[in-house]
N, C-alpha and C positions, 0 to 999 in steps of 0.2 A: 543541579543545572539541567534544564531541559533543552535539547537540540531537536528542532522539528525539521524534517525533510519532506517537502511536498513536491508534486510534479505529475505530469501526465503518464499514462500507461506506456510501458516500454522504455522509460528513461533510464532504467537500470538502478532504480532507487533501492530495491530490497537488498540486493547483493552488496552494493557498495556501502549502504547504510549500516549493515551488519558488520562489515569490515571496519568502518569508521568507529563503531561502538567498541569493537575489540581493540582497536589501535589506541583509543584514548581512555580505555578502562571503564566505559559506561555500560549500562544494561541496554538491551535493544528491544524495541516493540514494533513488530510488523503488523500494522493495523489492517492492511489489505488482506492479510492471511485470515483475519477474523471474519471479514465479509465473505471471503471465499469459503470459509468453513461453514457458514450459515447457508450459503448457496449449495454446497455439497450436501448438507443435511436435507435441504429441500428437494434436491435432485434425487437423492436416494429414496425419499418418501413419495416421489412422483407427485409433488405438491402442485396444486393449481396456482400458478404464479400470480393470478389475479386476486387470490385470497390473501390480501395483505395482512389480515389479523392472524392467520395461521402462521405466517412466516415470523411474525413478532413473537408468537408463542414458542416457536422453535428457537429463536434467539434467547429468550428468557430461560428456556429449559436446558440449553446447551451448556456443556462444561468445556471451556476452551483454555488450554494451558500452553502458554508460550514461554515459560520460564527457562526451558532448555533450548537446544538447537532445533528441536522438532516442533511441529504444530500438532498438538494432541486434542482431538475432538471426541468428547465423551469416552475418554480412555484409549482411543485408537490413534496411532500415528498416521496422519493424513497429509503429511508434508508433500508427498509426491502427488497424491490424488487431487489436491486443490489447485495444482498448476496445470491441469489438463485443459485443452481447448474447450471441452464441453462445459467445464465449470466456469471458465473465463466468459463464455457467452451468456451465462445466466446470473453472474455475480451482480449485474446491474439491478436485478430485482431486490437483492438484499441491500445494496448500497443506496438505492433510491427509495427505500421504505423508511418513512419517518420514524416509526416505532422501533424498527431494528436499529436504526442509526442512534436513536436516543439511548437504547440499551447498551450498545457497544461503546458509545462515547462515555457513558457512565463507567463502564468497565475499564476503558483506557485511562481515564483520570484516576481511577482507583489503583491501577497497576503502577502508574507513574508517581504517585504521591510520595514525596520525600526522597526521591531517588535522583541520581545522575543517570540520565537516560537519553538515548537517541530514538526518536519515534518517527516513523515513516508512513506516509499516506497521501491523501488528497486535501484534507482540511485541518491538518494538525496545527499549523501556525495561525489559522484564521478562526476556526470554531472551537477546536478541542483544547488547545493550549495557547490562547492569545497572549498570555503573559510570559511565554517562553523567552529565555534570555538570548537564544540564538536561533534564527529562522533562515532556512535555505530553501530555495526553489530550484530543483534540479530538472533540467529539461534537455531536449534534443529535437532535431527536425523530425517531421513525420516519417520521412524516408529512412533516416538513421534508426529510429525506434522500430520500424517495421522490419528492417534487416536484422536487428538484434532479436526480435521476437521469433523470426523464422529460424535463426541460429539456435535459440534456446529450445524450440520445439524439436529441431533436428537432433539436438543432443539428448533429448528425451525419447527419441525414436518415433516422433510424430512428424509426418510430412506436411508441409504447408506451402501454399502459393503466395508469393510476395504481394501481388496485387490484391488478393483476397484479404490478406492480413492488413494491408494498408487501408482498405475500405472499412473493414471491421473496426480498426483503430480510430479512424475518423469519426465513425458513428459513436464509438465509446467516448471519445473526447467531447463530442457535442453533448452527449448525455451527462457526462461528468460536470461540464460547465453549466448546464441548464438545470441541474438537480435543485429541487426546492429547498432542501436542507443540506448543508455541508458541501456546496459545489466546489469544483476545482478552481481555486483562485490563488494568486500570488499575494501574500500578505504585504501590506505597504512597507513594512520594515524588514522584509526578507531580502537576502542576498541571492541574486539569480546566477546560476551556473549553467551555461550551455556546453554540453559535452560532446558535440559532433567532433569526430576525428581524434578523440582522446581515448586512451586505454583506461581500464578500470584502475590501474595503479596511479595513473596521472590524475584521474578524478579524485581518488582517495587522498592524494597529496594536497590537492586544492581544498578539499573539505576539511582536512586536519588544520590547514593554515587558517581557514575561516573561523573554525571553532576556537583555535588558540587566540585569535585576535579578541574574541568576546571574553574568553577566560581571563585575559590579562588587561581588559579594559578597566 
């Protein structure tokens, strides 16, 4: 069974999706980490972001291992590095690159084949796994998402201004929704969950309930 969880940046998808997978005994696929890993690879190589073909080559040559709790890029644990604000700001170049997206979508489908898996991202229920048995669209208000992002960065020792994060987030939302391939969309058959004012435990309980309804349907 495939469970897709899509939604905008800062909705808390990654952490609660992993917890959901643990709770129901499924594997977990963080597709956002894959795009961040390619962005990090480009950043380290000081790539010209306008050189779309070179970024595709990076995606094709990269070895990304998400089988454990860590994100392993070319043999290195980059779990912490890919969450930096610097990587966040350039991930759009990887996410908006058609060739990169095709390569990573192929890899995502390969990873999920024949498995019970929770997969999280922007286009999982619409583009990557349109046949998924359970689709969820997890979201929150822009202000709530910005507050969470500021808190996440503070926990990592990075200071951030709320208004700056809010503006960057709005820009990223617009880019995600207008992307030529794999835009941020709610699948017609997805269940929407608005998480404003909810703790992660409360969100997890809601998600488990949604999945169980589909499992027993």
